[in-house]
C-alpha positions, 0 to 999 in steps of 0.5 A: 066039692068041684071048683069052677072059675068065677069072675073077679074085678080088678079095680086098678084096671077097672075090668072083670076077668076070669081065670080058666086053666091058668089063663086069664080072660078079659071080660070087659068093664061092664059087670052085666056084660062081663057075666054074659061073656063069662057064661058064654066062655063056660059053655064053650070051655070044652073047646079050649086047647088042653094043657099038657101035664103040669111038668111037661116041658118044664125042668126042675130048678136042680136040673137047670142049676146042674146044667149051668154048673157043668157049663161053667166048669167047661167054659169059665176059669176054675176059680169061677166054678169053685166059687 
């Protein structure tokens, strides 16, 4: 079954939101107006900029740690690197 985003209310802020493609859109405090804004957003959803592949431009933690250790070995005392 396909999943589609649904509006949700944040009581701490008193505002309705909807999350579309990892981005939250503020729909305002009024429930009726928020659902109208939600329907307008969903009608134009195809016009949103598309996200690239999930891992594009991101590095895995192990890659970042290895780069840090290489830098430490070259730029810090040997005891710092061995620790």
